[in-house]
C-alpha positions in Angstrom: 63.5 -92.5 -112.5 63.8 -88.9 -112.4 66.0 -87.3 -115.4 67.9 -84.1 -114.4 68.1 -81.9 -117.8 70.2 -78.6 -118.2 68.5 -76.0 -120.9 69.2 -72.4 -121.8 66.4 -70.0 -123.0 66.6 -66.9 -124.8 63.9 -64.5 -124.1 63.0 -61.0 -124.6 61.3 -58.7 -121.7 60.8 -61.5 -119.5 61.7 -61.7 -115.8 63.0 -64.7 -113.9 60.0 -65.1 -111.7 57.7 -64.7 -114.9 59.8 -67.8 -116.5 59.5 -69.7 -113.5 55.7 -69.4 -113.5 55.0 -69.9 -117.0 57.6 -73.7 -116.9 55.7 -74.7 -113.3 51.9 -74.2 -115.3 53.1 -76.3 -118.0 54.1 -79.1 -115.7 58.3 -78.3 -115.3 59.6 -78.6 -112.3 62.3 -76.0 -112.0 65.4 -76.4 -109.9 66.9 -73.3 -110.1 67.2 -70.5 -113.1 70.8 -68.5 -113.7 71.0 -65.7 -115.5 73.9 -66.1 -117.4 74.1 -63.3 -120.0 72.1 -59.9 -120.4 71.9 -57.4 -123.6 70.7 -54.3 -123.6 68.9 -53.4 -126.9 69.5 -50.1 -128.8 66.9 -47.6 -127.7 65.1 -46.2 -130.9 65.1 -42.4 -130.9 62.1 -40.3 -132.5 64.3 -37.0 -132.5 65.8 -35.8 -135.8 69.5 -35.1 -136.3 69.6 -31.2 -136.0 71.1 -29.6 -139.4 74.2 -27.6 -139.8 74.2 -24.5 -141.5 
């Protein structure tokens, strides 16, 4: 008897098709993938602040 399960993944820098392919390659049958929340990381800057004279 097949058992249906629901899981939530937290990933970094991956796209939905990549996740689905990886799960299928591992033998996991994927019924659906839903993006619940997307958080943009703060971009790091290499610029130095200007000095105030």
